[in-house]
N, C-alpha and C positions, 0 to 999 in steps of 0.2 A: 455375371451379367455386366456388360459395359455399355453404357448409354449416356447421352446427354439430353436428348430431345424427348424421349418417351416417358421419362420419369416425372412424377408430379411432386414438387416440393412447394411448400407454402412459405412465401416470403412476405413479411410485414414491414411497413415503413417505420421510420424512427419515431420513438415515443418514450415517455418516461416509464420506468419499470413500475409495476404494481407493487407498492411497498407492503400491502397487507398480506401478500402471498409469499414473500421472500422467506420467512421463517419456515413455513410449511414446505416450500420447495427444497430448502437446504436439508431438512430432516428426512424427507421421503424420496430423494433422488440419488442417483449415482452419477459419477462423472467419467465419461469415456476418455481414454488416452487421446490427447490432442496436441498437434503441432501447429504453431502459428509462425509464419515467416512473411517477409516482405520482399518483393522484387521491385524493379524500377517502376512498374506500372500497376502492381496489384498487391493487396493484402491477401494472403492465402491461408486458409484454415483447413487442416487435414484431421479427420476424426475417425477413429477405429470403432465402427458400429456394425460389425458383421451380424447378419441374421435379422436385420430390421427392415420392415416394409417402408418404402419411401413415402407412402401416404401418412406414416406415423411420425414424420420429421417436420419440425417447424423451424424456420429461421426468422428471427425478429431483430430488426435494427433498433437500437436504443440510441439515446442522445450521446452516450459516451462509450458505445461499443456494440457488440453483436451477441445475441443469445441464440444458442442452438439447443433445441429440446425435442424430446420425443419419447417413444415407448418401445420396449422390446418385450414381446410375450415370452412367458415361461412355458417351455414345451416339455412336458413330462411324458416319457415313454410309458405307455399303458402297462407294460410288464415290469416296471421298476418296483422293487421291494423296498430298497433303502439306498440312500446316497452315502458314499464313503468320502467323497470330496466334491465340493460344489463351489466353483470359482467364477463361473460365467454369470454375470449380473443380468437381472431382468427387471422389468418395471420401468418407471419413469427415469429419464436421464436429462441432465441439463448442464451446459457449460456456458459461461458468460466470458467473452473476451473483451477486455477493456482496451480502447484505443483512442487516441486524440487525432489520428490521421483522418483528414476529410475524405469520405468515401462516396462513390457513386452507386448507391444501392439498387438503382433501377436497371443497371447493366450487369448485375451479379450473374456469374455462371456457376452452376452446380453439377457435379458429376459424382456418381456412386459406382464404384468398380471394385470387385473382389473384397467387399467389406469395408472399404475406405470411402468416406464422404469427403469430397474436395470442394470447398467453396472459394471461388476466386472473385474478389471484389475490386473493381477498378478504383484506383486513387483518383480523386478529383484533380484536374490539371490546375497547377498554380497559375495565378495571373502573373503576367510579365510585369516586373517592376519598371516603372518609368522614372527616370531620374531627370529632373529639371529644377532650375533655380526658381525660388519663389521670393519675391521682394517683400520685405517686411516694412511697413510704414509705421512711424511713431507719431 
């Protein structure tokens, strides 16, 4: 499934992280493989989260970065007797990407395609520096 407009993602504005839940989150979540890179205009986050419903993904902007969290259901086949190897993680996941780059969270683009979540966040345009002399009086 490849789409950008029909999927529903929840994006929250910048805020301080909830310090009371950090320990719980770290102990009970898994971290999907994630690539973070920068282009001239965007900070891009690619995350491998195959098998996840898009309604179960949250993107939260923090004061010093971005948190992506969600849930992948464990799907046991009814005829399973025993597992011999189990590597596919399920349950809650969370990744926090720290950045000092000023970002435009309101124009974030999100795409989910073939198990990869791609979050493209525009960088805020830098103000043009104006150089002019200022007279200092004593």
